[in-house]
N, C-alpha and C positions, 0 to 999 in steps of 0.2 A: 288400408291394406287390401281390403276386399269388401264385397257385399256380404253382410252377415246372414241375410236370408233372401235368397234369390226369388223364392215364391212370393214373399211379401212385396218385393220390389217390382216384379213383373207379372205376377198372377199365374205363372206357369212354373212347373218343375224344371230343373236344370236339364234333365234328359230330354224333355219335350222340346226345349229350346235347341238343343244339339241336333235332334232329329229334323226339326224345321229347316235348319241351316245345312243339313246333310253332312254333319261332321261327327255324328255318332259312330261308335265302333260297331263292327259287324257282330261282335259277341257281347252279350250283356256283361255289365261291370262285375257282378259277383262271380260269374263263371270265369271271366278273365283273371280275376284275382286268385281264384282257386287253381287255375292252370299255372300261373306264375309260381304259386307256392309248391305245386307238384313238381315243376321243373327244378326248383331249388332243392327240394328233397331228393329228387332222382340224382342230381349231380353230386349231392353230399353222400348218398349211399354208394354211388359208383366210385367215389374217391376214397371212401372209408368202408372197406369191405366188412370189417369186424364190428361195425356199429349196427348191431342187430336191433337196437331199441328204436331206431328211426325207420326201420322197414315197415313197422305197423302204422305209424302216422302217414307214411306214403300210401299204403293200402287204403287207409280210411279216407284220405284226401281224394284219391282217384275214384273211390267208390262214390263219394259225394259229388264229384264231377259227373259221373255217369248218371246218377239220380237226377241231378239238375238238368242235364241234357235231355233226359227222358221227359221231364216236366216242360221244358221249353219247346220241345218238338210237339207235345200234346197241345200246347197253347199257341202253336204256330209262330213262336218268336224266332226259332231256328228252322231252317229247311229240313225236310224229312230225311234227306240223304246226309246231313251233317253228322260226323262221327269224330269222337275224341280218340286219338291214337297217341300214346305216350312218346313214341319214336318221332313223330312229326309235330308234337305240341309246340316246340320252340319256334318252328317256322310259322305256325299259326299265329303266335303272339307277335312276331316281328313284322308282320304285314302292315 
């Protein structure tokens, strides 16, 4: 079905192999997953105005995205001008 441990088979991590073959995404995987989660929460909150209990998880997720972006900019994983905007986040993911 698949290779159980890529590093054991190749001696490299999966992300290193993807970067070598230039197929890696422009956004790190953990940041990508958080943005997808925030998009889903934002759509849910927009469709269900009275669901006040999910506004807080949306705030927490977007705060986590901003902190992670700050970390990646400091470590030069993302360019310095990269910015997360909730309005344009969906276009960022579909690229």
